[in-house]
LUMROKOL-646167 format. One record per residue (C-alpha): residue number from 1; residue in one letter; x, y, z. Coordinates in pm, whole numbers. Last residue first. Example, Ala and Ser with C-alpha at 12.3 -4.5 7.8 and 13.67 -1.06 7.14 Angstrom:
% LUMROKOL-646167
+-----+------+--------+--------+--------+
! seq ! type !   east !  north !     up !
+-----+------+--------+--------+--------+
!   2 !    S !   1367 !   -106 !    714 !
!   1 !    A !   1230 !   -450 !    780 !
+-----+------+--------+--------+--------+
This chain:
% LUMROKOL-646167
+-----+------+--------+--------+--------+
! seq ! type !   east !  north !     up !
+-----+------+--------+--------+--------+
! 298 !    X ! -14502 !   2102 !   -383 !
! 297 !    X ! -14508 !   1869 !    -86 !
! 296 !    X ! -14451 !   1494 !   -138 !
! 295 !    X ! -14605 !   1217 !     72 !
! 294 !    X ! -14515 !    852 !    120 !
! 293 !    X ! -14721 !    584 !    290 !
! 292 !    X ! -14636 !    217 !    351 !
! 291 !    X ! -14885 !    -13 !    523 !
! 290 !    X ! -14868 !   -371 !    651 !
! 289 !    X ! -15173 !   -565 !    768 !
! 288 !    X ! -15187 !   -902 !    943 !
! 287 !    X ! -15452 !  -1142 !   1076 !
! 286 !    X ! -15709 !  -1051 !    815 !
! 285 !    X ! -16046 !   -874 !    821 !
! 284 !    X ! -16376 !   -927 !    638 !
! 283 !    X ! -16419 !  -1297 !    722 !
! 282 !    X ! -16131 !  -1328 !    968 !
! 281 !    X ! -16261 !  -1178 !   1293 !
! 280 !    X ! -16028 !  -1305 !   1565 !
! 279 !    X ! -16082 !  -1494 !   1896 !
! 278 !    X ! -16219 !  -1792 !   1702 !
! 277 !    X ! -15883 !  -1868 !   1542 !
! 276 !    X ! -15979 !  -2221 !   1433 !
! 275 !    X ! -16235 !  -2133 !   1165 !
! 274 !    X ! -16391 !  -2461 !   1047 !
! 273 !    X ! -16707 !  -2303 !    913 !
! 272 !    X ! -16662 !  -1924 !    876 !
! 271 !    X ! -16704 !  -1686 !   1167 !
! 270 !    X ! -16947 !  -1397 !   1225 !
! 269 !    X ! -16882 !  -1165 !   1517 !
! 268 !    X ! -16552 !  -1133 !   1697 !
! 267 !    X ! -16207 !   -982 !   1702 !
! 266 !    X ! -15885 !   -958 !   1898 !
! 265 !    X ! -15526 !   -857 !   1830 !
! 264 !    X ! -15536 !   -784 !   1457 !
! 263 !    X ! -15187 !   -695 !   1335 !
! 262 !    X ! -15095 !   -343 !   1212 !
! 261 !    X ! -14736 !   -295 !   1094 !
! 260 !    X ! -14666 !     60 !    979 !
! 259 !    X ! -14422 !    243 !    748 !
! 258 !    X ! -14429 !    621 !    713 !
! 257 !    X ! -14261 !    846 !    456 !
! 256 !    X ! -14203 !   1222 !    421 !
! 255 !    X ! -14129 !   1472 !    145 !
! 254 !    X ! -14019 !   1828 !     66 !
! 253 !    X ! -13850 !   1942 !    384 !
! 252 !    X ! -13761 !   1594 !    505 !
! 251 !    X ! -13963 !   1356 !    718 !
! 250 !    X ! -13915 !    999 !    842 !
! 249 !    X ! -14182 !    796 !   1022 !
! 248 !    X ! -14174 !    453 !   1188 !
! 247 !    X ! -14491 !    276 !   1300 !
! 246 !    X ! -14597 !     28 !   1567 !
! 245 !    X ! -14915 !   -180 !   1601 !
! 244 !    X ! -15264 !   -220 !   1741 !
! 243 !    X ! -15590 !   -365 !   1610 !
! 242 !    X ! -15923 !   -452 !   1775 !
! 241 !    X ! -16202 !   -610 !   1572 !
! 240 !    X ! -16580 !   -617 !   1561 !
! 239 !    X ! -16832 !   -793 !   1337 !
! 238 !    X ! -17195 !   -824 !   1230 !
! 237 !    X ! -17365 !   -620 !   1500 !
! 236 !    X ! -17730 !   -615 !   1395 !
! 235 !    X ! -17815 !   -886 !   1141 !
! 234 !    X ! -18096 !   -746 !    921 !
! 233 !    X ! -17972 !   -387 !    881 !
! 232 !    X ! -17599 !   -451 !    920 !
! 231 !    X ! -17375 !   -319 !   1197 !
! 230 !    X ! -16997 !   -294 !   1183 !
! 229 !    X ! -16737 !   -256 !   1459 !
! 228 !    X ! -16387 !   -115 !   1458 !
! 227 !    X ! -16142 !    -57 !   1744 !
! 226 !    X ! -15813 !    130 !   1708 !
! 225 !    X ! -15454 !    125 !   1828 !
! 224 !    X ! -15151 !    334 !   1744 !
! 223 !    X ! -14779 !    330 !   1816 !
! 222 !    X ! -14513 !    569 !   1696 !
! 221 !    X ! -14145 !    626 !   1626 !
! 220 !    X ! -14053 !    960 !   1474 !
! 219 !    X ! -13738 !   1061 !   1281 !
! 218 !    X ! -13652 !   1397 !   1119 !
! 217 !    X ! -13411 !   1496 !   1398 !
! 216 !    X ! -13392 !   1207 !   1646 !
! 215 !    X ! -13633 !   1037 !   1890 !
! 214 !    X ! -13941 !   1230 !   1781 !
! 213 !    X ! -14228 !   1048 !   1953 !
! 212 !    X ! -14558 !    955 !   1786 !
! 211 !    X ! -14880 !    874 !   1972 !
! 210 !    X ! -15202 !    697 !   1889 !
! 209 !    X ! -15570 !    666 !   1978 !
! 208 !    X ! -15860 !    496 !   1801 !
! 207 !    X ! -16235 !    481 !   1749 !
! 206 !    X ! -16422 !    335 !   1450 !
! 205 !    X ! -16793 !    282 !   1384 !
! 204 !    X ! -16922 !    107 !   1072 !
! 203 !    X ! -17280 !    130 !    943 !
! 202 !    X ! -17407 !   -107 !    674 !
! 201 !    X ! -17690 !   -113 !    417 !
! 200 !    X ! -17706 !   -401 !    171 !
! 199 !    X ! -17868 !   -421 !   -174 !
! 198 !    X ! -17983 !   -768 !   -283 !
! 197 !    X ! -17733 !   -966 !   -489 !
! 196 !    X ! -17704 !  -1242 !   -228 !
! 195 !    X ! -17435 !  -1505 !   -278 !
! 194 !    X ! -17501 !  -1812 !    -60 !
! 193 !    X ! -17348 !  -2131 !   -197 !
! 192 !    X ! -17586 !  -2428 !   -219 !
! 191 !    X ! -17399 !  -2587 !   -507 !
! 190 !    X ! -17080 !  -2397 !   -586 !
! 189 !    X ! -17137 !  -2087 !   -802 !
! 188 !    X ! -17124 !  -2130 !  -1179 !
! 187 !    X ! -17215 !  -1773 !  -1275 !
! 186 !    X ! -17175 !  -1469 !  -1050 !
! 185 !    X ! -17430 !  -1188 !  -1002 !
! 184 !    X ! -17297 !   -842 !   -903 !
! 183 !    X ! -17292 !   -754 !   -534 !
! 182 !    X ! -17471 !   -444 !   -406 !
! 181 !    X ! -17345 !   -202 !   -141 !
! 180 !    X ! -17469 !    106 !     47 !
! 179 !    X ! -17230 !    214 !    321 !
! 178 !    X ! -17235 !    452 !    618 !
! 177 !    X ! -16897 !    517 !    782 !
! 176 !    X ! -16861 !    661 !   1132 !
! 175 !    X ! -16554 !    812 !   1297 !
! 174 !    X ! -16368 !    890 !   1618 !
! 173 !    X ! -15997 !    968 !   1609 !
! 172 !    X ! -15743 !   1047 !   1883 !
! 171 !    X ! -15395 !   1189 !   1833 !
! 170 !    X ! -15082 !   1244 !   2043 !
! 169 !    X ! -14758 !   1411 !   1931 !
! 168 !    X ! -14443 !   1401 !   2147 !
! 167 !    X ! -14144 !   1620 !   2056 !
! 166 !    X ! -14368 !   1925 !   2014 !
! 165 !    X ! -14204 !   2108 !   2307 !
! 164 !    X ! -14256 !   1808 !   2536 !
! 163 !    X ! -14625 !   1762 !   2442 !
! 162 !    X ! -14836 !   1834 !   2135 !
! 161 !    X ! -15209 !   1760 !   2104 !
! 160 !    X ! -15433 !   1625 !   1827 !
! 159 !    X ! -15802 !   1538 !   1797 !
! 158 !    X ! -15980 !   1423 !   1479 !
! 157 !    X ! -16357 !   1392 !   1435 !
! 156 !    X ! -16472 !   1179 !   1143 !
! 155 !    X ! -16771 !   1148 !    906 !
! 154 !    X ! -16771 !    900 !    621 !
! 153 !    X ! -17002 !    829 !    326 !
! 152 !    X ! -16969 !    502 !    134 !
! 151 !    X ! -17104 !    388 !   -203 !
! 150 !    X ! -17018 !     32 !   -309 !
! 149 !    X ! -17092 !   -153 !   -636 !
! 148 !    X ! -16944 !   -504 !   -630 !
! 147 !    X ! -16749 !   -700 !   -891 !
! 146 !    X ! -16540 !   -976 !   -731 !
! 145 !    X ! -16204 !   -925 !   -556 !
! 144 !    X ! -16325 !  -1139 !   -266 !
! 143 !    X ! -16251 !   -910 !     28 !
! 142 !    X ! -16196 !   -563 !   -126 !
! 141 !    X ! -16507 !   -596 !   -350 !
! 140 !    X ! -16445 !   -408 !   -673 !
! 139 !    X ! -16663 !   -122 !   -801 !
! 138 !    X ! -16587 !    165 !   -567 !
! 137 !    X ! -16746 !    502 !   -485 !
! 136 !    X ! -16626 !    709 !   -191 !
! 135 !    X ! -16758 !   1020 !    -14 !
! 134 !    X ! -16581 !   1201 !    267 !
! 133 !    X ! -16630 !   1428 !    568 !
! 132 !    X ! -16354 !   1536 !    804 !
! 131 !    X ! -16371 !   1736 !   1125 !
! 130 !    X ! -16074 !   1888 !   1303 !
! 129 !    X ! -15978 !   1958 !   1664 !
! 128 !    X ! -15639 !   2062 !   1805 !
! 127 !    X ! -15586 !   2092 !   2180 !
! 126 !    X ! -15476 !   2379 !   2405 !
! 125 !    X ! -15492 !   2610 !   2100 !
! 124 !    X ! -15215 !   2757 !   1883 !
! 123 !    X ! -15013 !   2460 !   1751 !
! 122 !    X ! -15296 !   2205 !   1782 !
! 121 !    X ! -15520 !   2442 !   1585 !
! 120 !    X ! -15891 !   2436 !   1666 !
! 119 !    X ! -16179 !   2405 !   1416 !
! 118 !    X ! -15964 !   2250 !   1141 !
! 117 !    X ! -16176 !   2147 !    840 !
! 116 !    X ! -16107 !   1837 !    629 !
! 115 !    X ! -16291 !   1778 !    301 !
! 114 !    X ! -16314 !   1446 !    119 !
! 113 !    X ! -16314 !   1280 !   -221 !
! 112 !    X ! -16278 !    914 !   -317 !
! 111 !    X ! -16248 !    701 !   -630 !
! 110 !    X ! -16258 !    324 !   -677 !
! 109 !    X ! -16110 !    -10 !   -785 !
! 108 !    X ! -15849 !     46 !  -1056 !
! 107 !    X ! -15675 !   -287 !  -1110 !
! 106 !    X ! -15336 !   -415 !   -991 !
! 105 !    X ! -15275 !   -782 !  -1060 !
! 104 !    X ! -15526 !  -1066 !  -1055 !
! 103 !    X ! -15606 !  -1383 !   -860 !
! 102 !    X ! -15937 !  -1530 !   -749 !
! 101 !    X ! -16024 !  -1868 !   -600 !
! 100 !    X ! -16382 !  -1923 !   -492 !
!  99 !    X ! -16704 !  -1764 !   -367 !
!  98 !    X ! -16544 !  -1546 !    -98 !
!  97 !    X ! -16795 !  -1330 !     93 !
!  96 !    X ! -17157 !  -1451 !     99 !
!  95 !    X ! -17066 !  -1802 !    209 !
!  94 !    X ! -16692 !  -1841 !    268 !
!  93 !    X ! -16475 !  -2063 !     45 !
!  92 !    X ! -16097 !  -2036 !     78 !
!  91 !    X ! -15838 !  -2260 !    -94 !
!  90 !    X ! -15704 !  -1976 !   -303 !
!  89 !    X ! -15700 !  -1597 !   -277 !
!  88 !    X ! -15475 !  -1353 !   -458 !
!  87 !    X ! -15573 !   -990 !   -490 !
!  86 !    X ! -15468 !   -663 !   -648 !
!  85 !    X ! -15621 !   -326 !   -567 !
!  84 !    X ! -15662 !     27 !   -692 !
!  83 !    X ! -15777 !    364 !   -561 !
!  82 !    X ! -15783 !    713 !   -711 !
!  81 !    X ! -15796 !    997 !   -460 !
!  80 !    X ! -15918 !   1357 !   -431 !
!  79 !    X ! -15859 !   1570 !   -119 !
!  78 !    X ! -15963 !   1916 !      3 !
!  77 !    X ! -15810 !   2104 !    296 !
!  76 !    X ! -15984 !   2376 !    500 !
!  75 !    X ! -15824 !   2570 !    788 !
!  74 !    X ! -15555 !   2778 !    614 !
!  73 !    X ! -15782 !   2794 !    311 !
!  72 !    X ! -15826 !   2565 !      7 !
!  71 !    X ! -15507 !   2380 !    102 !
!  70 !    X ! -15489 !   2111 !   -167 !
!  69 !    X ! -15451 !   1735 !   -139 !
!  68 !    X ! -15390 !   1481 !   -416 !
!  67 !    X ! -15407 !   1110 !   -341 !
!  66 !    X ! -15291 !    784 !   -500 !
!  65 !    X ! -15420 !    475 !   -318 !
!  64 !    X ! -15301 !    117 !   -357 !
!  63 !    X ! -15458 !   -183 !   -181 !
!  62 !    X ! -15282 !   -520 !   -185 !
!  61 !    X ! -15466 !   -843 !   -104 !
!  60 !    X ! -15313 !  -1173 !      7 !
!  59 !    X ! -15499 !  -1489 !    105 !
!  58 !    X ! -15388 !  -1853 !     95 !
!  57 !    X ! -15589 !  -2139 !    243 !
!  56 !    X ! -15710 !  -2096 !    600 !
!  55 !    X ! -15630 !  -1856 !    884 !
!  54 !    X ! -15734 !  -1546 !    695 !
!  53 !    X ! -15376 !  -1443 !    622 !
!  52 !    X ! -15282 !  -1117 !    444 !
!  51 !    X ! -15366 !   -750 !    396 !
!  50 !    X ! -15108 !   -532 !    218 !
!  49 !    X ! -15148 !   -155 !    216 !
!  48 !    X ! -14974 !     83 !    -27 !
!  47 !    X ! -15046 !    455 !     10 !
!  46 !    X ! -14911 !    723 !   -227 !
!  45 !    X ! -14960 !   1087 !   -142 !
!  44 !    X ! -14937 !   1417 !   -328 !
!  43 !    X ! -14937 !   1752 !   -148 !
!  42 !    X ! -15034 !   2105 !   -242 !
!  41 !    X ! -15018 !   2430 !    -43 !
!  40 !    X ! -15245 !   2720 !   -143 !
!  39 !    X ! -15357 !   2791 !    213 !
!  38 !    X ! -15148 !   2590 !    458 !
!  37 !    X ! -15235 !   2218 !    479 !
!  36 !    X ! -15454 !   2099 !    764 !
!  35 !    X ! -15370 !   1984 !   1116 !
!  34 !    X ! -15605 !   1765 !   1322 !
!  33 !    X ! -15399 !   1446 !   1320 !
!  32 !    X ! -15482 !   1119 !   1148 !
!  31 !    X ! -15490 !    750 !   1247 !
!  30 !    X ! -15396 !    458 !   1022 !
!  29 !    X ! -15026 !    478 !    935 !
!  28 !    X ! -14896 !    728 !   1187 !
!  27 !    X ! -14691 !   1048 !   1147 !
!  26 !    X ! -14904 !   1136 !    845 !
!  25 !    X ! -14789 !   1493 !    779 !
!  24 !    X ! -15073 !   1746 !    790 !
!  23 !    X ! -14848 !   2041 !    880 !
!  22 !    X ! -14553 !   1885 !   1063 !
!  21 !    X ! -14292 !   2145 !    982 !
!  20 !    X ! -13942 !   2009 !    929 !
!  19 !    X ! -13698 !   1945 !   1216 !
!  18 !    X ! -13332 !   1989 !   1125 !
!  17 !    X ! -13378 !   2317 !    941 !
!  16 !    X ! -13582 !   2466 !   1225 !
!  15 !    X ! -13323 !   2352 !   1477 !
!  14 !    X ! -13045 !   2512 !   1272 !
!  13 !    X ! -13238 !   2838 !   1244 !
!  12 !    X ! -13309 !   2840 !   1618 !
!  11 !    X ! -12940 !   2786 !   1692 !
!  10 !    X ! -12836 !   3063 !   1457 !
!   9 !    X ! -13080 !   3303 !   1624 !
!   8 !    X ! -12950 !   3207 !   1970 !
!   7 !    X ! -12591 !   3263 !   1856 !
!   6 !    X ! -12677 !   3599 !   1702 !
!   5 !    X ! -12846 !   3703 !   2025 !
!   4 !    X ! -12539 !   3599 !   2226 !
!   3 !    X ! -12308 !   3786 !   1988 !
!   2 !    X ! -12518 !   4102 !   2030 !
!   1 !    X ! -12507 !   4069 !   2408 !
+-----+------+--------+--------+--------+
């Protein structure tokens, strides 16, 4: 009996060593779970996202985000982030969005802070539930690369549930972003080009679901999909888009990494003159996105 108990204990210890804890790991690239960091825990993240292809000319933008998270309590996590971007666009002219060719390397583009509170724990309750609020200020337009002052406030609800003895993880997100933005004036615009410098107010809604399956110790394969739509004061619904794609996640005790491909499947709203892919939204979105995320616990 004693030998059997020792064998069971050894097996549990080996399983625990092979499968690291999932507290606030990003198993997916775009959607989040409900878990928070343990009290006093710290984590650093690096996100790199590449957006490319607007169906005309040449377009490639890279977003970089360096984050620091801290477990304020066992249920409350705080985050601070510094954002940057690089951009290359040529042969594209879209009224109000892309006034001409632009190309530069990595530049600081914004700062962000948010708080995430876990109301229900996915490990202890039938389903996990968290709320997240955030505030962001940026000074570079992510579409054109031009100077633009943007203030955004976000509110999100995050659901998470485990299945198959934690081998399968499912998440669902619902969020809203409210944005105040103002473009800076530009000299030497093309004749008749629209470039409003009046303040804009926008509301974006986002809903998505995803799942991640542990197919080997430390390895998860996942898939996620989400829908986004944006409303502007004078226009109403300005755009919508539906995205879906796979992800691969690896985790060790001290660090983890996730890589994701997220193509746009369908979209609508405003189009630019001569746009051939009319079943996609390509003014603010692109055909393809790729994201790499790495996190380090300390």
